C-alpha positions in Angstrom: 64.2 112.7 97.7 66.4 115.8 96.2 69.9 115.5 95.7 70.5 117.0 99.2 71.4 114.0 101.9 73.0 113.0 105.6 74.6 109.4 104.9 75.9 107.3 107.7 77.9 104.1 107.5 79.8 101.6 109.5 82.1 99.1 108.3 82.7 95.5 109.6 86.0 93.1 108.6 85.1 89.8 108.9 88.2 88.3 106.6 91.6 89.5 105.3 93.2 87.1 104.0 96.7 88.0 102.1 98.0 91.3 102.5 100.5 91.7 100.0 104.1 94.0 100.2 105.2 93.7 97.0 101.8 95.2 95.4 101.1 97.7 98.0 97.7 95.7 98.2 95.6 93.1 100.4 92.7 90.7 100.2 89.3 91.1 102.7 85.7 90.5 102.9 83.8 93.1 105.1 80.1 93.8 105.3 79.0 98.1 104.7 76.9 99.6 106.2 74.8 103.3 104.5 72.0 104.7 106.2 70.4 107.6 105.3 66.5 109.0 105.3 64.0 109.2 102.5 60.5 110.6 103.5 59.2 110.0 100.2 59.9 106.0 101.1 57.8 106.1 104.3 54.5 103.5 103.9 52.1 102.7 106.5 53.1 99.5 108.6 49.5 98.8 108.6 48.7 98.6 105.1 52.3 96.9 104.4 51.6 94.4 107.0 55.2 94.6 108.3 57.9 97.6 109.2 60.2 97.1 106.8 60.3 95.9 102.8 63.7 93.6 102.3 65.4 93.2 99.3 67.9 91.1 98.4 70.7 90.8 95.6 69.4 91.7 92.0 66.4 92.8 93.9 68.8 95.4 95.6 70.0 96.4 92.8 66.5 97.0 91.2 65.4 98.7 93.7 68.2 101.6 94.6 67.7 101.9 90.7 64.7 103.7 91.6 65.3 105.2 94.6 67.6 107.9 95.9 70.7 106.8 97.1 73.8 108.1 98.1 76.0 106.7 95.6 78.7 105.7 97.7 82.2 104.7 95.8 85.2 102.2 97.0 87.8 104.2 95.2 90.9 102.2 96.5 89.0 98.9 95.6 90.3 96.5 92.1 87.9 96.1 90.5 88.4 93.0 88.3 88.7 91.0 91.0 85.5 92.7 93.4 82.4 90.7 95.0 80.0 93.0 96.1 75.9 91.8 97.6 74.2 93.9 98.1 71.1 94.0 100.6 68.1 96.5 101.0 66.4 97.5 103.9 63.6 100.6 103.9 61.7 101.0 107.1 57.9 102.4 108.1 60.0 105.7 108.6 61.6 106.2 105.2 64.7 104.8 107.1 67.3 103.0 104.4 70.0 100.6 105.1 72.4 99.4 102.7 74.4 96.4 103.2 76.8 95.7 100.9 78.8 92.3 101.4 82.6 93.4 99.3 85.4 90.6 98.6 87.9 92.2 96.8 91.7 93.3 96.4 92.1 96.5 98.0 95.2 98.9 96.8 96.5 100.6 100.1 100.0 102.4 100.9 102.5 100.3 102.8 105.1 101.9 105.0 108.2 99.1 104.8 111.1 101.1 106.4 110.2 99.8 110.6 110.4 96.2 108.8 109.9 93.5 110.7 108.4 96.2 113.7 105.9 97.2 111.4 102.4 98.4 111.8 100.4 98.7 108.4 97.1 100.6 108.5 95.2 98.8 105.4 92.9 101.2 103.6 89.4 101.1 102.7 88.2 104.7 100.6 84.5 105.8 100.4 83.5 108.5 98.4 80.4 110.0 96.9 81.4 110.6 93.4 78.3 111.9 92.2 77.7 114.5 94.7 79.7 116.9 96.5 80.4 118.6 100.0 77.3 120.8 99.4 74.5 118.5 98.8 75.6 115.5 100.9 77.1 114.8 104.0 79.5 111.6 105.2 79.0 111.4 108.9 78.9 108.5 111.9 77.7 108.5 115.3 77.9 105.9 118.0 75.2 103.5 116.8 78.1 103.3 113.3 80.7 103.2 115.5 79.4 100.4 117.4 78.3 98.2 114.1 81.5 98.7 113.3 84.8 96.5 114.0 86.2 93.3 113.2 85.7 89.9 113.9 86.7 88.7 117.2 87.5 84.7 115.1 89.9 87.1 112.8 93.3 85.8 112.4 95.7 86.6 110.0 98.7 84.7 108.9 102.3 86.4 110.9 99.5 89.6 112.1 97.7 90.6 115.2 94.7 92.8 113.8 94.7 96.1 116.3 91.8 97.8 115.7 89.6 100.2 112.9 89.8 103.9 112.5 87.5 106.0 110.6 88.2 109.1 109.1 86.6 112.6 107.3 87.7 114.2 104.6 87.3 115.9 101.6 88.7 115.6 98.1 88.9 118.3 95.0 87.3 116.7 92.1 88.2 118.0 88.3 85.6 120.4 88.5 86.4 122.3 91.1 84.1 120.8 93.6 84.8 119.0 96.9 83.8 116.0 97.6 83.1 113.9 100.6 85.0 111.2 102.1 85.1 108.7 104.9 88.7 106.9 105.1 88.5 103.1 107.3 91.9 102.2 108.0 92.2 97.9 109.4 95.0 98.7 112.0 97.4 95.7 112.1 100.7 94.9 113.7 103.2 92.3 112.1 104.9 89.5 114.6 108.6 90.3 114.0 109.2 86.5 115.7 110.0 84.3 113.0 111.5 86.9 110.8 114.0 88.3 113.0 115.2 84.7 113.4 115.6 84.6 109.9 117.4 87.7 109.2 120.1 88.0 112.5 121.3 84.2 112.5 122.8 84.3 109.5 123.6 88.0 109.2 125.9 87.4 112.9 127.0 83.9 111.7 128.8 85.7 108.7 130.8 87.3 111.3 131.6 85.9 114.0 134.3 83.6 112.9 136.2 86.3 111.9 135.6 88.4 115.0 137.2 85.9 117.0 139.8 85.6 114.3 140.5 89.2 114.4 139.9 90.6 118.3 140.8 86.9 120.4 143.0 84.7 118.9 146.8 85.6 118.1 146.5 84.1 114.4 148.8 86.0 111.8 147.6 88.1 109.3 146.8 85.8 106.2 144.0 83.7 108.0 142.5 86.7 109.6 142.2 88.2 105.9 141.0 85.0 104.3 138.2 84.4 107.5 137.1 88.1 106.4 137.1 87.4 102.8 134.9 84.5 103.2 132.9 86.9 105.6 132.7 89.4 102.9 131.0 87.1 100.1 129.0 85.5 102.8 127.2 89.2 103.6 126.8 89.9 100.0 125.1 86.8 99.1 122.7 87.3 102.4 121.8 90.4 101.3 121.4 90.3 97.8 119.1 86.7 99.0 117.0 89.0 101.0 116.7 91.4 98.3 115.0 88.8 96.2 113.3 87.4 98.7 112.0 90.9 99.7 112.3 93.2 96.7 110.1 95.8 98.3 112.4 96.9 101.0 113.9 100.3 100.2 117.2 101.2 101.4 115.7 102.7 104.5 114.5 100.0 106.0 115.9 98.4 109.0 116.7 95.5 107.4 118.3 97.5 105.2 120.5 99.7 107.5 121.1 96.2 109.8 123.2 94.9 106.5 124.9 98.1 105.5 125.9 98.6 109.2 127.5 94.7 108.9 129.5 95.9 105.8 130.9 98.9 107.8 131.5 96.7 110.7 133.6 94.2 108.4 135.4 97.5 106.8 136.7 98.5 110.0 137.6 95.1 110.6 139.5 94.6 107.9 141.6 97.7 108.6 142.4 96.9 111.9 143.5 93.4 110.9 145.6 95.3 108.4 147.2 97.7 111.3 146.6 97.6 115.1 146.7 93.7 115.3 149.1 93.0 112.1 152.9 92.6 114.2 154.7 93.6 110.9 152.9 97.1 111.4 152.8 97.4 115.6 156.4 96.5 115.4 157.7 99.9 114.3 155.3 101.8 116.9 155.3 101.9 120.7 154.3 98.6 122.2 153.0 99.7 124.9 150.8 102.0 123.2 149.6 99.7 120.8 148.7 96.9 123.7 146.7 99.5 125.1 145.2 100.3 121.8 144.2 96.1 121.2 143.1 95.6 124.6 140.6 98.3 124.4 139.2 97.9 121.0 139.5 94.3 121.4 136.3 94.4 123.3 135.4 98.4 122.1 134.5 97.2 118.3 132.6 94.0 118.3 130.3 95.2 121.9 129.7 98.4 120.2 128.8 96.7 117.2 126.5 94.4 118.8 125.1 97.8 121.2 124.6 99.5 118.0 122.2 96.5 116.4 120.0 96.1 118.9 119.4 100.1 119.3 118.4 100.5 116.2 116.8 97.9 116.4 114.6 98.6 120.0 114.0 101.6 119.0 112.5 100.6 115.6 109.8 97.9 117.3 109.3 101.4 120.2 108.9 103.6 117.2 106.2 102.1 115.1 
């Protein structure tokens, strides 16, 4: 067969054991199915006594070395950890099926701005590096789509599997030729419940006591400032703890924005404690105006801050 062909493939995911946000990788086991047709391999079923020849593992590797094949490579695989077990079927009409059971670690780009409401697309990129787009076409028909999918029993700790999508494209090689590539993406949605508790519970606890002291009691300035000093130190410690626990979270992430909002709330509250909520300052101002402002700000500031947090979280959750 000349190096011009039509090659189809499908992917069935058996297992995803780990998604590593720190290294932008995931560990998975799946079955890849490549199909093409080579008329030179057709045979007479009467002579062979079968309508399909089967080759497993070492025999499949040896047979592939003697026939034309599309030589598809997984470009984002971590080679040193890869286990690829092949199986080869040659049908009487020249149809060839190559099944590869792949167990490996794969590189993928994770977008964590919406963490912990994020949905990730885990990439498996397949490329024919030997044949350019004029020599081979990568396609999928309904049979390939039906063969693809996720194991119904697939479970990943902290994630809900959503499905699998495919995209055909081409990339430019070093010599200027265009190479066909097919991208399979396993869509995974994070389960945020446990993470939300670990983020928002200690975060709100660092703010609740000084908020009560400042806005809903008549204590003196010194106790308020002491309470806010402790709150500031606690939030700094909490921010540092999360930066160590989740070092891959950037400044655009929801968690970083929540902590930044908390520091802004602390600053506003300290400034109010030193001014409008400070009897030594308000004594020199119009008493009625101060009372109206205090009555208004007592509810606006904490409720407004809580509203900002809830709105930001909900918008992030539904946008992603």
